PDB file of N, H, CA, C and O in Angstrom:
ATOM      1  N   MET A   1      99.891 160.060  41.797  1.00  0.00           N
ATOM      2  CA  MET A   1     100.823 159.686  40.736  1.00  0.00           C
ATOM      3  C   MET A   1     101.037 158.165  40.777  1.00  0.00           C
ATOM      4  O   MET A   1     101.174 157.581  41.852  1.00  0.00           O
ATOM      5  N   LYS A   2     101.064 157.550  39.626  1.00  0.00           N
ATOM      6  H   LYS A   2     100.952 158.025  38.753  1.00  0.00           H
ATOM      7  CA  LYS A   2     101.231 156.103  39.543  1.00  0.00           C
ATOM      8  C   LYS A   2     102.681 155.712  39.844  1.00  0.00           C
ATOM      9  O   LYS A   2     103.625 156.462  39.596  1.00  0.00           O
ATOM     10  N   ASP A   3     102.807 154.511  40.385  1.00  0.00           N
ATOM     11  H   ASP A   3     102.041 153.901  40.586  1.00  0.00           H
ATOM     12  CA  ASP A   3     104.109 153.945  40.698  1.00  0.00           C
ATOM     13  C   ASP A   3     104.863 153.674  39.391  1.00  0.00           C
ATOM     14  O   ASP A   3     104.346 152.967  38.525  1.00  0.00           O
ATOM     15  N   PRO A   4     106.090 154.230  39.231  1.00  0.00           N
ATOM     16  CA  PRO A   4     106.840 153.998  37.987  1.00  0.00           C
ATOM     17  C   PRO A   4     107.119 152.525  37.715  1.00  0.00           C
ATOM     18  O   PRO A   4     107.152 152.115  36.555  1.00  0.00           O
ATOM     19  N   MET A   5     107.321 151.714  38.763  1.00  0.00           N
ATOM     20  H   MET A   5     107.294 152.047  39.706  1.00  0.00           H
ATOM     21  CA  MET A   5     107.558 150.280  38.568  1.00  0.00           C
ATOM     22  C   MET A   5     106.302 149.620  38.010  1.00  0.00           C
ATOM     23  O   MET A   5     106.382 148.760  37.133  1.00  0.00           O
ATOM     24  N   GLU A   6     105.143 150.026  38.522  1.00  0.00           N
ATOM     25  H   GLU A   6     105.078 150.724  39.235  1.00  0.00           H
ATOM     26  CA  GLU A   6     103.876 149.474  38.027  1.00  0.00           C
ATOM     27  C   GLU A   6     103.672 149.851  36.565  1.00  0.00           C
ATOM     28  O   GLU A   6     103.251 149.020  35.760  1.00  0.00           O
ATOM     29  N   ASN A   7     103.968 151.094  36.223  1.00  0.00           N
ATOM     30  H   ASN A   7     104.310 151.769  36.877  1.00  0.00           H
ATOM     31  CA  ASN A   7     103.839 151.534  34.828  1.00  0.00           C
ATOM     32  C   ASN A   7     104.769 150.744  33.908  1.00  0.00           C
ATOM     33  O   ASN A   7     104.383 150.390  32.794  1.00  0.00           O
ATOM     34  N   PHE A   8     105.985 150.469  34.364  1.00  0.00           N
ATOM     35  H   PHE A   8     106.299 150.757  35.269  1.00  0.00           H
ATOM     36  CA  PHE A   8     106.922 149.703  33.550  1.00  0.00           C
ATOM     37  C   PHE A   8     106.420 148.274  33.372  1.00  0.00           C
ATOM     38  O   PHE A   8     106.493 147.725  32.273  1.00  0.00           O
ATOM     39  N   ALA A   9     105.911 147.666  34.446  1.00  0.00           N
ATOM     40  H   ALA A   9     105.852 148.111  35.339  1.00  0.00           H
ATOM     41  CA  ALA A   9     105.414 146.281  34.382  1.00  0.00           C
ATOM     42  C   ALA A   9     104.241 146.151  33.413  1.00  0.00           C
ATOM     43  O   ALA A   9     104.037 145.084  32.834  1.00  0.00           O
ATOM     44  N   LYS A  10     103.473 147.214  33.233  1.00  0.00           N
ATOM     45  H   LYS A  10     103.639 148.080  33.703  1.00  0.00           H
ATOM     46  CA  LYS A  10     102.325 147.167  32.322  1.00  0.00           C
ATOM     47  C   LYS A  10     102.738 147.107  30.849  1.00  0.00           C
ATOM     48  O   LYS A  10     101.885 146.951  29.975  1.00  0.00           O
ATOM     49  N   ARG A  11     104.009 147.226  30.575  1.00  0.00           N
ATOM     50  H   ARG A  11     104.702 147.352  31.285  1.00  0.00           H
ATOM     51  CA  ARG A  11     104.508 147.134  29.200  1.00  0.00           C
ATOM     52  C   ARG A  11     104.651 145.678  28.731  1.00  0.00           C
ATOM     53  O   ARG A  11     105.090 145.427  27.609  1.00  0.00           O
ATOM     54  N   PHE A  12     104.280 144.727  29.590  1.00  0.00           N
ATOM     55  H   PHE A  12     103.924 144.932  30.502  1.00  0.00           H
ATOM     56  CA  PHE A  12     104.490 143.307  29.308  1.00  0.00           C
ATOM     57  C   PHE A  12     103.206 142.510  29.463  1.00  0.00           C
ATOM     58  O   PHE A  12     102.326 142.861  30.250  1.00  0.00           O
ATOM     59  N   VAL A  13     103.117 141.429  28.695  1.00  0.00           N
ATOM     60  H   VAL A  13     103.832 141.144  28.056  1.00  0.00           H
ATOM     61  CA  VAL A  13     102.040 140.446  28.863  1.00  0.00           C
ATOM     62  C   VAL A  13     102.700 139.090  29.060  1.00  0.00           C
ATOM     63  O   VAL A  13     103.743 138.791  28.478  1.00  0.00           O
ATOM     64  N   ARG A  14     102.069 138.284  29.891  1.00  0.00           N
ATOM     65  H   ARG A  14     101.222 138.527  30.364  1.00  0.00           H
ATOM     66  CA  ARG A  14     102.579 136.934  30.141  1.00  0.00           C
ATOM     67  C   ARG A  14     102.099 136.039  29.004  1.00  0.00           C
ATOM     68  O   ARG A  14     100.899 135.922  28.756  1.00  0.00           O
ATOM     69  N   VAL A  15     103.046 135.409  28.318  1.00  0.00           N
ATOM     70  H   VAL A  15     104.021 135.504  28.519  1.00  0.00           H
ATOM     71  CA  VAL A  15     102.682 134.565  27.174  1.00  0.00           C
ATOM     72  C   VAL A  15     102.667 133.083  27.531  1.00  0.00           C
ATOM     73  O   VAL A  15     101.990 132.295  26.871  1.00  0.00           O
ATOM     74  N   GLU A  16     103.393 132.703  28.553  1.00  0.00           N
ATOM     75  H   GLU A  16     103.943 133.344  29.089  1.00  0.00           H
ATOM     76  CA  GLU A  16     103.376 131.331  29.064  1.00  0.00           C
ATOM     77  C   GLU A  16     104.135 131.322  30.380  1.00  0.00           C
ATOM     78  O   GLU A  16     104.703 132.335  30.787  1.00  0.00           O
ATOM     79  N   HIS A  17     104.139 130.171  31.040  1.00  0.00           N
ATOM     80  H   HIS A  17     103.678 129.348  30.709  1.00  0.00           H
ATOM     81  CA  HIS A  17     104.813 130.034  32.328  1.00  0.00           C
ATOM     82  C   HIS A  17     106.259 130.523  32.222  1.00  0.00           C
ATOM     83  O   HIS A  17     107.056 129.965  31.469  1.00  0.00           O
ATOM     84  N   GLY A  18     106.584 131.558  32.976  1.00  0.00           N
ATOM     85  H   GLY A  18     105.936 132.011  33.589  1.00  0.00           H
ATOM     86  CA  GLY A  18     107.954 132.044  33.013  1.00  0.00           C
ATOM     87  C   GLY A  18     108.395 132.865  31.828  1.00  0.00           C
ATOM     88  O   GLY A  18     109.582 133.170  31.705  1.00  0.00           O
ATOM     89  N   MET A  19     107.462 133.243  30.931  1.00  0.00           N
ATOM     90  H   MET A  19     106.498 132.996  31.031  1.00  0.00           H
ATOM     91  CA  MET A  19     107.847 134.027  29.760  1.00  0.00           C
ATOM     92  C   MET A  19     106.931 135.244  29.608  1.00  0.00           C
ATOM     93  O   MET A  19     105.710 135.148  29.727  1.00  0.00           O
ATOM     94  N   TRP A  20     107.556 136.374  29.344  1.00  0.00           N
ATOM     95  H   TRP A  20     108.548 136.452  29.247  1.00  0.00           H
ATOM     96  CA  TRP A  20     106.837 137.636  29.171  1.00  0.00           C
ATOM     97  C   TRP A  20     107.239 138.278  27.856  1.00  0.00           C
ATOM     98  O   TRP A  20     108.382 138.157  27.416  1.00  0.00           O
ATOM     99  N   GLU A  21     106.283 138.965  27.229  1.00  0.00           N
ATOM    100  H   GLU A  21     105.354 139.063  27.586  1.00  0.00           H
ATOM    101  CA  GLU A  21     106.556 139.688  25.981  1.00  0.00           C
ATOM    102  C   GLU A  21     106.295 141.171  26.203  1.00  0.00           C
ATOM    103  O   GLU A  21     105.300 141.559  26.814  1.00  0.00           O
ATOM    104  N   CYS A  22     107.203 141.985  25.698  1.00  0.00           N
ATOM    105  H   CYS A  22     108.011 141.669  25.201  1.00  0.00           H
ATOM    106  CA  CYS A  22     107.048 143.433  25.771  1.00  0.00           C
ATOM    107  C   CYS A  22     106.047 143.880  24.704  1.00  0.00           C
ATOM    108  O   CYS A  22     106.142 143.475  23.546  1.00  0.00           O
ATOM    109  N   VAL A  23     105.085 144.718  25.107  1.00  0.00           N
ATOM    110  H   VAL A  23     105.007 145.047  26.048  1.00  0.00           H
ATOM    111  CA  VAL A  23     104.078 145.201  24.158  1.00  0.00           C
ATOM    112  C   VAL A  23     104.250 146.685  23.835  1.00  0.00           C
ATOM    113  O   VAL A  23     103.576 147.206  22.947  1.00  0.00           O
ATOM    114  N   SER A  24     105.152 147.374  24.553  1.00  0.00           N
ATOM    115  H   SER A  24     105.699 146.951  25.275  1.00  0.00           H
ATOM    116  CA  SER A  24     105.460 148.765  24.212  1.00  0.00           C
ATOM    117  C   SER A  24     106.859 149.116  24.697  1.00  0.00           C
ATOM    118  O   SER A  24     107.281 148.694  25.774  1.00  0.00           O
ATOM    119  N   ASP A  25     107.568 149.891  23.892  1.00  0.00           N
ATOM    120  H   ASP A  25     107.225 150.234  23.017  1.00  0.00           H
ATOM    121  CA  ASP A  25     108.941 150.284  24.215  1.00  0.00           C
ATOM    122  C   ASP A  25     108.989 151.063  25.526  1.00  0.00           C
ATOM    123  O   ASP A  25     108.043 151.762  25.888  1.00  0.00           O
ATOM    124  N   GLY A  26     110.109 150.927  26.223  1.00  0.00           N
ATOM    125  H   GLY A  26     110.878 150.360  25.928  1.00  0.00           H
ATOM    126  CA  GLY A  26     110.275 151.693  27.448  1.00  0.00           C
ATOM    127  C   GLY A  26     111.599 151.400  28.123  1.00  0.00           C
ATOM    128  O   GLY A  26     112.370 150.551  27.676  1.00  0.00           O
ATOM    129  N   ALA A  27     111.847 152.117  29.206  1.00  0.00           N
ATOM    130  H   ALA A  27     111.220 152.806  29.569  1.00  0.00           H
ATOM    131  CA  ALA A  27     113.072 151.942  29.978  1.00  0.00           C
ATOM    132  C   ALA A  27     112.768 152.219  31.440  1.00  0.00           C
ATOM    133  O   ALA A  27     111.863 152.984  31.774  1.00  0.00           O
ATOM    134  N   PHE A  28     113.553 151.574  32.307  1.00  0.00           N
ATOM    135  H   PHE A  28     114.289 150.953  32.036  1.00  0.00           H
ATOM    136  CA  PHE A  28     113.391 151.792  33.735  1.00  0.00           C
ATOM    137  C   PHE A  28     114.740 151.605  34.415  1.00  0.00           C
ATOM    138  O   PHE A  28     115.504 150.708  34.060  1.00  0.00           O
ATOM    139  N   ASN A  29     115.023 152.450  35.387  1.00  0.00           N
ATOM    140  H   ASN A  29     114.401 153.178  35.675  1.00  0.00           H
ATOM    141  CA  ASN A  29     116.251 152.334  36.169  1.00  0.00           C
ATOM    142  C   ASN A  29     115.962 151.566  37.450  1.00  0.00           C
ATOM    143  O   ASN A  29     115.436 152.120  38.416  1.00  0.00           O
ATOM    144  N   PHE A  30     116.310 150.292  37.448  1.00  0.00           N
ATOM    145  H   PHE A  30     116.737 149.842  36.663  1.00  0.00           H
ATOM    146  CA  PHE A  30     116.238 149.492  38.661  1.00  0.00           C
ATOM    147  C   PHE A  30     117.470 149.829  39.492  1.00  0.00           C
ATOM    148  O   PHE A  30     118.433 150.382  38.961  1.00  0.00           O
ATOM    149  N   PRO A  31     117.459 149.509  40.777  1.00  0.00           N
ATOM    150  CA  PRO A  31     118.654 149.812  41.585  1.00  0.00           C
ATOM    151  C   PRO A  31     119.928 149.171  41.033  1.00  0.00           C
ATOM    152  O   PRO A  31     121.004 149.764  41.111  1.00  0.00           O
ATOM    153  N   GLN A  32     119.810 147.966  40.477  1.00  0.00           N
ATOM    154  H   GLN A  32     118.936 147.484  40.414  1.00  0.00           H
ATOM    155  CA  GLN A  32     120.999 147.265  40.027  1.00  0.00           C
ATOM    156  C   GLN A  32     121.338 147.440  38.542  1.00  0.00           C
ATOM    157  O   GLN A  32     122.471 147.174  38.140  1.00  0.00           O
ATOM    158  N   VAL A  33     120.372 147.885  37.717  1.00  0.00           N
ATOM    159  H   VAL A  33     119.452 148.101  38.044  1.00  0.00           H
ATOM    160  CA  VAL A  33     120.622 147.973  36.277  1.00  0.00           C
ATOM    161  C   VAL A  33     119.544 148.810  35.592  1.00  0.00           C
ATOM    162  O   VAL A  33     118.406 148.864  36.057  1.00  0.00           O
ATOM    163  N   ARG A  34     119.901 149.457  34.494  1.00  0.00           N
ATOM    164  H   ARG A  34     120.826 149.413  34.116  1.00  0.00           H
ATOM    165  CA  ARG A  34     118.912 150.134  33.648  1.00  0.00           C
ATOM    166  C   ARG A  34     118.453 149.125  32.605  1.00  0.00           C
ATOM    167  O   ARG A  34     119.274 148.483  31.950  1.00  0.00           O
ATOM    168  N   VAL A  35     117.137 148.986  32.452  1.00  0.00           N
ATOM    169  H   VAL A  35     116.470 149.507  32.984  1.00  0.00           H
ATOM    170  CA  VAL A  35     116.568 148.038  31.497  1.00  0.00           C
ATOM    171  C   VAL A  35     115.824 148.824  30.426  1.00  0.00           C
ATOM    172  O   VAL A  35     114.917 149.598  30.732  1.00  0.00           O
ATOM    173  N   GLU A  36     116.214 148.621  29.164  1.00  0.00           N
ATOM    174  H   GLU A  36     116.952 147.993  28.915  1.00  0.00           H
ATOM    175  CA  GLU A  36     115.520 149.218  28.028  1.00  0.00           C
ATOM    176  C   GLU A  36     114.921 148.080  27.218  1.00  0.00           C
ATOM    177  O   GLU A  36     115.608 147.112  26.892  1.00  0.00           O
ATOM    178  N   VAL A  37     113.632 148.201  26.893  1.00  0.00           N
ATOM    179  H   VAL A  37     113.074 148.988  27.158  1.00  0.00           H
ATOM    180  CA  VAL A  37     112.933 147.132  26.181  1.00  0.00           C
ATOM    181  C   VAL A  37     112.263 147.677  24.927  1.00  0.00           C
ATOM    182  O   VAL A  37     111.907 148.853  24.845  1.00  0.00           O
ATOM    183  N   THR A  38     112.105 146.787  23.958  1.00  0.00           N
ATOM    184  H   THR A  38     112.394 145.832  24.025  1.00  0.00           H
ATOM    185  CA  THR A  38     111.404 147.147  22.734  1.00  0.00           C
ATOM    186  C   THR A  38     110.250 146.185  22.518  1.00  0.00           C
ATOM    187  O   THR A  38     110.310 145.020  22.911  1.00  0.00           O
ATOM    188  N   SER A  39     109.223 146.678  21.900  1.00  0.00           N
ATOM    189  H   SER A  39     109.174 147.624  21.580  1.00  0.00           H
ATOM    190  CA  SER A  39     108.032 145.876  21.619  1.00  0.00           C
ATOM    191  C   SER A  39     108.416 144.613  20.857  1.00  0.00           C
ATOM    192  O   SER A  39     109.184 144.660  19.896  1.00  0.00           O
ATOM    193  N   GLY A  40     107.870 143.485  21.303  1.00  0.00           N
ATOM    194  H   GLY A  40     107.246 143.447  22.084  1.00  0.00           H
ATOM    195  CA  GLY A  40     108.136 142.212  20.658  1.00  0.00           C
ATOM    196  C   GLY A  40     109.226 141.395  21.331  1.00  0.00           C
ATOM    197  O   GLY A  40     109.333 140.192  21.091  1.00  0.00           O
ATOM    198  N   ALA A  41     110.038 142.030  22.173  1.00  0.00           N
ATOM    199  H   ALA A  41     109.951 143.007  22.369  1.00  0.00           H
ATOM    200  CA  ALA A  41     111.094 141.301  22.883  1.00  0.00           C
ATOM    201  C   ALA A  41     110.461 140.383  23.925  1.00  0.00           C
ATOM    202  O   ALA A  41     109.477 140.750  24.566  1.00  0.00           O
ATOM    203  N   THR A  42     111.029 139.186  24.091  1.00  0.00           N
ATOM    204  H   THR A  42     111.828 138.887  23.570  1.00  0.00           H
ATOM    205  CA  THR A  42     110.534 138.256  25.109  1.00  0.00           C
ATOM    206  C   THR A  42     111.616 138.030  26.156  1.00  0.00           C
ATOM    207  O   THR A  42     112.814 138.097  25.882  1.00  0.00           O
ATOM    208  N   PHE A  43     111.144 137.761  27.358  1.00  0.00           N
ATOM    209  H   PHE A  43     110.171 137.707  27.581  1.00  0.00           H
ATOM    210  CA  PHE A  43     112.033 137.548  28.488  1.00  0.00           C
ATOM    211  C   PHE A  43     111.587 136.292  29.213  1.00  0.00           C
ATOM    212  O   PHE A  43     110.415 136.148  29.560  1.00  0.00           O
ATOM    213  N   THR A  44     112.530 135.381  29.442  1.00  0.00           N
ATOM    214  H   THR A  44     113.482 135.499  29.161  1.00  0.00           H
ATOM    215  CA  THR A  44     112.245 134.102  30.064  1.00  0.00           C
ATOM    216  C   THR A  44     112.893 134.043  31.443  1.00  0.00           C
ATOM    217  O   THR A  44     114.051 134.421  31.624  1.00  0.00           O
ATOM    218  N   ARG A  45     112.121 133.561  32.404  1.00  0.00           N
ATOM    219  H   ARG A  45     111.181 133.254  32.258  1.00  0.00           H
ATOM    220  CA  ARG A  45     112.620 133.432  33.771  1.00  0.00           C
ATOM    221  C   ARG A  45     113.886 132.575  33.768  1.00  0.00           C
ATOM    222  O   ARG A  45     113.936 131.526  33.126  1.00  0.00           O
ATOM    223  N   GLY A  46     114.897 133.031  34.488  1.00  0.00           N
ATOM    224  H   GLY A  46     114.857 133.883  35.010  1.00  0.00           H
ATOM    225  CA  GLY A  46     116.174 132.328  34.550  1.00  0.00           C
ATOM    226  C   GLY A  46     117.226 132.929  33.646  1.00  0.00           C
ATOM    227  O   GLY A  46     118.408 132.609  33.774  1.00  0.00           O
ATOM    228  N   THR A  47     116.813 133.804  32.723  1.00  0.00           N
ATOM    229  H   THR A  47     115.852 134.064  32.619  1.00  0.00           H
ATOM    230  CA  THR A  47     117.735 134.504  31.838  1.00  0.00           C
ATOM    231  C   THR A  47     117.967 135.895  32.412  1.00  0.00           C
ATOM    232  O   THR A  47     117.015 136.616  32.708  1.00  0.00           O
ATOM    233  N   THR A  48     119.223 136.266  32.566  1.00  0.00           N
ATOM    234  H   THR A  48     119.997 135.679  32.325  1.00  0.00           H
ATOM    235  CA  THR A  48     119.514 137.552  33.199  1.00  0.00           C
ATOM    236  C   THR A  48     120.095 138.556  32.218  1.00  0.00           C
ATOM    237  O   THR A  48     120.697 138.197  31.206  1.00  0.00           O
ATOM    238  N   PHE A  49     119.897 139.813  32.545  1.00  0.00           N
ATOM    239  H   PHE A  49     119.408 140.105  33.367  1.00  0.00           H
ATOM    240  CA  PHE A  49     120.451 140.946  31.808  1.00  0.00           C
ATOM    241  C   PHE A  49     121.268 141.727  32.828  1.00  0.00           C
ATOM    242  O   PHE A  49     120.704 142.329  33.741  1.00  0.00           O
ATOM    243  N   ASN A  50     122.586 141.724  32.684  1.00  0.00           N
ATOM    244  H   ASN A  50     123.044 141.235  31.942  1.00  0.00           H
ATOM    245  CA  ASN A  50     123.476 142.345  33.672  1.00  0.00           C
ATOM    246  C   ASN A  50     123.155 141.860  35.086  1.00  0.00           C
ATOM    247  O   ASN A  50     123.177 142.637  36.040  1.00  0.00           O
ATOM    248  N   GLY A  51     122.859 140.578  35.204  1.00  0.00           N
ATOM    249  H   GLY A  51     122.840 139.947  34.428  1.00  0.00           H
ATOM    250  CA  GLY A  51     122.570 139.985  36.501  1.00  0.00           C
ATOM    251  C   GLY A  51     121.146 140.173  36.989  1.00  0.00           C
ATOM    252  O   GLY A  51     120.830 139.799  38.118  1.00  0.00           O
ATOM    253  N   PHE A  52     120.282 140.743  36.167  1.00  0.00           N
ATOM    254  H   PHE A  52     120.538 141.047  35.250  1.00  0.00           H
ATOM    255  CA  PHE A  52     118.896 141.013  36.559  1.00  0.00           C
ATOM    256  C   PHE A  52     117.950 140.129  35.754  1.00  0.00           C
ATOM    257  O   PHE A  52     118.014 140.105  34.525  1.00  0.00           O
ATOM    258  N   ASP A  53     117.069 139.401  36.447  1.00  0.00           N
ATOM    259  H   ASP A  53     117.017 139.421  37.446  1.00  0.00           H
ATOM    260  CA  ASP A  53     116.102 138.508  35.813  1.00  0.00           C
ATOM    261  C   ASP A  53     114.767 139.251  35.686  1.00  0.00           C
ATOM    262  O   ASP A  53     113.973 139.265  36.627  1.00  0.00           O
ATOM    263  N   LEU A  54     114.524 139.860  34.538  1.00  0.00           N
ATOM    264  H   LEU A  54     115.168 139.849  33.773  1.00  0.00           H
ATOM    265  CA  LEU A  54     113.325 140.667  34.313  1.00  0.00           C
ATOM    266  C   LEU A  54     112.055 139.832  34.394  1.00  0.00           C
ATOM    267  O   LEU A  54     111.062 140.282  34.967  1.00  0.00           O
ATOM    268  N   ALA A  55     112.064 138.626  33.834  1.00  0.00           N
ATOM    269  H   ALA A  55     112.871 138.260  33.370  1.00  0.00           H
ATOM    270  CA  ALA A  55     110.869 137.774  33.882  1.00  0.00           C
ATOM    271  C   ALA A  55     110.527 137.396  35.321  1.00  0.00           C
ATOM    272  O   ALA A  55     109.351 137.370  35.687  1.00  0.00           O
ATOM    273  N   LYS A  56     111.515 137.109  36.126  1.00  0.00           N
ATOM    274  H   LYS A  56     112.470 137.130  35.829  1.00  0.00           H
ATOM    275  CA  LYS A  56     111.279 136.799  37.544  1.00  0.00           C
ATOM    276  C   LYS A  56     110.659 138.002  38.238  1.00  0.00           C
ATOM    277  O   LYS A  56     109.707 137.858  39.005  1.00  0.00           O
ATOM    278  N   TRP A  57     111.195 139.183  37.971  1.00  0.00           N
ATOM    279  H   TRP A  57     111.969 139.300  37.348  1.00  0.00           H
ATOM    280  CA  TRP A  57     110.661 140.408  38.570  1.00  0.00           C
ATOM    281  C   TRP A  57     109.201 140.608  38.148  1.00  0.00           C
ATOM    282  O   TRP A  57     108.363 140.972  38.973  1.00  0.00           O
ATOM    283  N   LEU A  58     108.894 140.371  36.867  1.00  0.00           N
ATOM    284  H   LEU A  58     109.574 140.075  36.197  1.00  0.00           H
ATOM    285  CA  LEU A  58     107.520 140.521  36.394  1.00  0.00           C
ATOM    286  C   LEU A  58     106.593 139.515  37.069  1.00  0.00           C
ATOM    287  O   LEU A  58     105.466 139.854  37.429  1.00  0.00           O
ATOM    288  N   ASP A  59     107.064 138.278  37.243  1.00  0.00           N
ATOM    289  H   ASP A  59     107.980 138.003  36.950  1.00  0.00           H
ATOM    290  CA  ASP A  59     106.275 137.287  37.982  1.00  0.00           C
ATOM    291  C   ASP A  59     105.962 137.809  39.386  1.00  0.00           C
ATOM    292  O   ASP A  59     104.821 137.743  39.842  1.00  0.00           O
ATOM    293  N   GLU A  60     106.980 138.323  40.057  1.00  0.00           N
ATOM    294  H   GLU A  60     107.908 138.376  39.687  1.00  0.00           H
ATOM    295  CA  GLU A  60     106.807 138.823  41.420  1.00  0.00           C
ATOM    296  C   GLU A  60     105.843 140.010  41.458  1.00  0.00           C
ATOM    297  O   GLU A  60     105.010 140.099  42.360  1.00  0.00           O
ATOM    298  N   GLN A  61     105.949 140.917  40.492  1.00  0.00           N
ATOM    299  H   GLN A  61     106.626 140.845  39.759  1.00  0.00           H
ATOM    300  CA  GLN A  61     105.079 142.085  40.454  1.00  0.00           C
ATOM    301  C   GLN A  61     103.613 141.690  40.259  1.00  0.00           C
ATOM    302  O   GLN A  61     102.703 142.401  40.685  1.00  0.00           O
ATOM    303  N   ASN A  62     103.407 140.564  39.618  1.00  0.00           N
ATOM    304  H   ASN A  62     104.146 139.987  39.272  1.00  0.00           H
ATOM    305  CA  ASN A  62     102.058 140.093  39.329  1.00  0.00           C
ATOM    306  C   ASN A  62     101.584 139.015  40.293  1.00  0.00           C
ATOM    307  O   ASN A  62     100.545 138.394  40.069  1.00  0.00           O
ATOM    308  N   GLY A  63     102.332 138.790  41.355  1.00  0.00           N
ATOM    309  H   GLY A  63     103.176 139.295  41.537  1.00  0.00           H
ATOM    310  CA  GLY A  63     101.942 137.834  42.377  1.00  0.00           C
ATOM    311  C   GLY A  63     101.937 136.399  41.912  1.00  0.00           C
ATOM    312  O   GLY A  63     101.204 135.569  42.449  1.00  0.00           O
ATOM    313  N   ILE A  64     102.756 136.097  40.908  1.00  0.00           N
ATOM    314  H   ILE A  64     103.352 136.772  40.471  1.00  0.00           H
ATOM    315  CA  ILE A  64     102.813 134.731  40.369  1.00  0.00           C
ATOM    316  C   ILE A  64     103.841 133.940  41.152  1.00  0.00           C
ATOM    317  O   ILE A  64     105.020 134.292  41.199  1.00  0.00           O
ATOM    318  N   LYS A  65     103.384 132.892  41.751  1.00  0.00           N
ATOM    319  H   LYS A  65     102.426 132.606  41.713  1.00  0.00           H
ATOM    320  CA  LYS A  65     104.287 131.984  42.485  1.00  0.00           C
ATOM    321  C   LYS A  65     104.739 130.910  41.523  1.00  0.00           C
ATOM    322  O   LYS A  65     103.916 130.292  40.847  1.00  0.00           O
ATOM    323  N   THR A  66     106.021 130.683  41.455  1.00  0.00           N
ATOM    324  H   THR A  66     106.689 131.185  42.005  1.00  0.00           H
ATOM    325  CA  THR A  66     106.535 129.690  40.525  1.00  0.00           C
ATOM    326  C   THR A  66     107.340 128.638  41.284  1.00  0.00           C
ATOM    327  O   THR A  66     107.826 128.871  42.390  1.00  0.00           O
ATOM    328  N   THR A  67     107.456 127.519  40.673  1.00  0.00           N
ATOM    329  H   THR A  67     107.061 127.330  39.774  1.00  0.00           H
ATOM    330  CA  THR A  67     108.293 126.457  41.220  1.00  0.00           C
ATOM    331  C   THR A  67     109.610 126.474  40.483  1.00  0.00           C
ATOM    332  O   THR A  67     109.729 127.087  39.422  1.00  0.00           O
ATOM    333  N   SER A  68     110.580 125.816  41.029  1.00  0.00           N
ATOM    334  H   SER A  68     110.483 125.318  41.891  1.00  0.00           H
ATOM    335  CA  SER A  68     111.888 125.740  40.375  1.00  0.00           C
ATOM    336  C   SER A  68     111.780 124.975  39.072  1.00  0.00           C
ATOM    337  O   SER A  68     110.975 124.053  38.942  1.00  0.00           O
ATOM    338  N   PHE A  69     112.590 125.364  38.119  1.00  0.00           N
ATOM    339  H   PHE A  69     113.244 126.113  38.224  1.00  0.00           H
ATOM    340  CA  PHE A  69     112.629 124.667  36.832  1.00  0.00           C
ATOM    341  C   PHE A  69     113.520 123.469  36.963  1.00  0.00           C
ATOM    342  O   PHE A  69     113.703 122.728  35.997  1.00  0.00           O
TER     343      PHE A  69
END
């Protein structure tokens, strides 16, 4: 069975440094917050949703090392 976090991360494409775009609707229950996304929504590193930085998490899931802004 596939990892649910991996499946959720596949709903996004990286459009530029620190920015991700959702390509398919979905939802995931992280330990700290439930995240619901819709196709076309963009998420930028440093912007939080209920204290959760989705773009940062996506960077981490994809092994992207970033520098401070």
